[in-house]
C-alpha positions in Angstrom: 149.3 169.2 170.7 150.3 167.3 173.7 149.1 163.7 174.3 146.9 164.8 177.2 144.9 167.2 174.9 144.1 164.4 172.4 142.8 161.9 174.9 139.3 160.7 174.3 136.8 160.8 177.1 136.4 157.5 179.0 134.1 155.1 177.4 130.7 154.7 179.0 129.7 151.0 179.2 126.4 150.4 177.4 123.3 150.1 179.6 122.6 146.5 180.5 119.7 145.0 178.6 116.6 144.4 180.7 116.1 140.8 181.7 113.9 138.8 179.3 110.6 137.5 180.6 109.9 133.8 181.0 107.3 134.1 178.2 109.9 135.6 175.9 112.6 133.1 176.7 110.4 129.9 176.7 107.8 130.7 174.0 108.5 133.7 171.7 112.2 133.1 171.2 111.9 129.4 170.3 109.1 130.2 167.8 111.1 133.0 166.3 114.1 130.7 166.0 111.9 128.3 164.0 110.9 131.1 161.6 114.5 132.0 161.2 115.5 128.4 160.3 113.2 128.3 157.4 109.9 127.0 158.8 107.2 128.8 156.8 104.7 131.0 158.7 101.9 128.8 157.4 103.4 125.6 158.8 104.2 127.2 162.1 100.7 128.6 162.4 99.2 125.2 161.7 101.6 123.6 164.1 100.8 126.0 167.0 97.0 125.8 166.2 96.9 122.0 166.3 99.2 122.0 169.3 96.8 124.2 171.2 93.9 122.0 170.2 95.6 118.8 171.2 96.7 120.4 174.5 93.1 121.1 175.4 91.9 117.5 174.9 89.8 116.4 177.9 91.8 113.2 178.4 94.8 113.1 180.6 98.1 111.4 179.6 97.7 111.3 175.8 98.7 114.8 174.7 102.4 114.2 174.2 102.0 111.0 172.1 99.1 112.4 170.2 100.8 115.7 169.3 104.0 113.9 168.3 102.0 111.5 166.1 100.0 114.4 164.4 103.2 116.4 163.9 105.0 113.5 162.3 102.0 112.5 160.1 101.5 116.1 158.8 105.2 116.7 158.6 105.1 119.6 161.0 107.7 120.6 163.6 107.4 118.2 166.5 109.2 120.5 169.0 106.9 123.5 168.2 103.8 121.3 168.6 105.0 119.9 171.9 105.7 123.4 173.1 102.2 124.6 172.2 100.6 121.4 173.6 102.3 121.6 176.9 101.7 125.3 177.4 98.0 124.4 177.4 98.3 122.1 180.4 96.8 124.6 182.9 93.8 125.2 180.6 93.4 121.5 180.0 93.1 120.9 183.7 90.8 123.9 184.2 88.5 122.7 181.4 88.5 119.0 182.3 85.6 119.0 184.8 83.3 121.4 182.7 84.0 119.2 179.6 83.1 116.0 181.5 80.0 117.5 183.0 78.8 118.8 179.6 79.8 115.5 178.0 77.7 113.6 180.6 74.7 115.8 179.8 75.1 115.1 176.1 75.3 111.4 176.7 72.2 111.4 179.0 74.1 111.1 182.4 73.9 114.8 183.4 71.8 114.2 186.5 74.4 111.8 187.9 77.4 114.0 187.2 76.0 117.4 187.9 76.8 117.2 191.7 79.3 114.5 191.7 81.5 114.5 194.8 83.8 112.0 196.4 81.0 111.0 198.9 78.4 110.5 196.1 81.0 108.5 194.1 81.6 106.2 197.1 77.8 105.8 197.5 77.5 104.9 193.8 80.3 102.3 194.2 78.6 100.9 197.3 75.2 100.6 195.7 76.0 99.8 192.1 79.6 98.8 192.0 82.7 99.8 190.1 81.0 98.9 186.8 78.5 101.7 187.2 81.3 104.2 187.9 83.2 103.1 184.9 80.1 103.4 182.6 79.3 106.8 184.1 82.8 108.1 183.5 83.2 106.5 180.1 80.0 108.1 178.8 81.0 111.5 180.3 84.5 111.2 178.7 83.0 110.2 175.3 80.7 113.2 175.4 83.6 115.4 176.4 85.6 114.2 173.5 82.8 114.9 171.1 82.4 118.4 172.4 86.1 118.9 172.2 86.2 117.7 168.6 83.4 120.1 167.6 84.9 123.1 169.5 88.5 122.6 168.2 87.7 122.9 164.5 86.8 126.6 164.6 89.6 127.2 167.2 92.3 125.7 165.0 90.9 127.7 162.0 91.0 131.0 163.9 94.4 130.4 165.3 95.8 129.4 161.9 94.6 132.5 160.1 95.6 134.9 163.0 99.0 133.3 163.7 99.8 133.1 160.0 99.5 136.9 159.7 101.4 137.4 162.9 104.2 135.1 161.9 104.5 136.7 158.4 104.8 140.1 160.0 107.4 138.9 162.5 109.4 137.3 159.7 109.2 140.4 157.6 110.3 142.6 160.5 113.2 140.2 161.2 114.3 140.4 157.5 114.3 144.2 157.7 116.3 144.2 160.9 118.9 141.9 159.4 119.4 144.0 156.3 
């Protein structure tokens, strides 16, 4: 046989992998990495559930510190909780006004908050002063926090039980792929 007869066909380069989505790169892959590093599905499910709940708190500016404190206190993964907390920012902002309005209704201030606008807020300041605005918003915030606390207990429970099953399956699938 001559050398030209024994030549192999030219190698075809493998097809390029499709680009990974933002959700895959920023959410799914970091959580999978935590599962691979030994974090149990139960702890990761609790971390994500609490992170979602803290991320929805109707008070701006405290989610980062609160989620870090809870994660450290419960010996959960701080990075995973921060990820879950900060992914909820859009929903936190979207739910802030409804939470405040409902909180004001619970605290007996619903009539003053139902149609609150910048003009009515200025009028309240002119007639009753800043103290009245502070009391109104304080009571609305307190009611919103009470609603949040009641609503988050079942949310965390549901997320925990659902995510625990999902993370167990993902971990089992990863183990099969690696074998």
